C-alpha positions as CSV (number, residue, x, y, z in Angstrom):
1,M,-0.2,0.0,0.2
2,T,1.1,3.5,-1.0
3,Q,0.9,6.1,1.5
4,R,-0.3,9.6,-0.3
5,K,1.3,12.6,0.0
6,S,-0.5,14.9,2.9
7,E,-2.0,18.0,1.2
8,L,-3.2,21.0,3.6
9,T,-6.7,21.1,4.5
10,Q,-9.1,24.1,6.1
11,L,-12.1,24.3,7.9
12,N,-14.2,27.6,8.2
13,V,-17.0,27.2,10.4
14,R,-19.3,30.6,11.3
15,V,-21.1,30.1,14.6
16,S,-24.0,32.5,15.3
17,H,-25.4,32.7,19.2
18,R,-26.1,35.4,21.1
19,Q,-23.4,34.8,23.5
20,A,-20.4,34.0,20.8
21,P,-17.8,36.2,23.4
22,A,-18.3,33.3,25.8
23,L,-17.9,30.6,23.4
24,A,-14.7,32.3,21.9
25,A,-13.1,32.7,25.2
26,S,-14.1,28.4,25.6
27,L,-11.7,28.3,22.2
28,T,-8.6,30.1,23.2
29,T,-6.4,27.4,23.4
30,E,-7.9,25.1,20.7
31,A,-8.5,27.5,17.5
32,S,-7.9,30.1,15.6
33,F,-11.0,32.4,15.4
34,S,-12.5,36.0,15.3
35,L,-15.3,37.5,16.4
36,T,-17.3,40.1,13.8
37,D,-19.6,40.9,16.0
38,E,-21.0,40.4,19.3
39,S,-22.9,37.5,18.2
40,T,-20.5,35.7,15.3
41,L,-17.9,33.8,15.6
42,L,-15.5,32.6,12.9
43,I,-13.3,29.5,13.2
44,D,-10.5,28.7,11.4
45,E,-8.8,25.2,11.3
46,V,-6.0,23.6,9.2
47,A,-4.0,20.6,9.0
48,D,-2.1,18.5,7.1
49,S,-4.3,15.8,6.2
50,I,-7.6,15.1,6.6
51,V,-7.5,12.8,9.4
52,D,-5.8,15.6,11.5
53,L,-8.7,17.9,10.3
54,R,-11.1,15.8,11.7
55,A,-9.3,15.6,15.2
56,R,-9.4,19.3,15.4
57,W,-13.0,19.1,14.2
58,N,-13.8,16.5,17.0
59,T,-11.9,18.8,19.7
60,L,-13.4,22.1,18.5
61,M,-17.2,20.7,18.5
62,R,-16.7,19.1,21.9
63,G,-15.0,22.4,23.1
64,L,-18.2,24.3,21.7
65,I,-20.6,22.0,23.3
66,A,-19.1,21.7,26.7
67,S,-19.5,25.8,26.5
68,E,-23.1,25.6,25.4
69,H,-24.0,23.2,28.1
70,V,-22.4,25.7,30.9
71,L,-24.2,28.8,29.3
72,Y,-27.6,26.8,29.2
73,Y,-27.1,25.6,32.7
74,R,-26.4,29.4,33.9
75,G,-29.7,30.9,31.7
76,E,-27.3,32.6,29.2
77,A,-27.7,30.1,25.9
78,D,-30.0,30.8,22.9
79,E,-33.5,29.2,23.1
């Protein structure tokens, strides 16, 4: 079996949420992101392979889901 050459892969995610700054804070050590306004979070991920990008996606989603749960239990999440 021949291994294929790795190619750079990229993922761009736009998240709209009333507490976008709080979600962004949860990603400080996990991803490259920017806030376009108080309710929109843009996340950019780059990896050397689709396998690495998938792992980054999973980590990113776990962080966002955990943050959303905390906001929900504090009564601050989007309804």
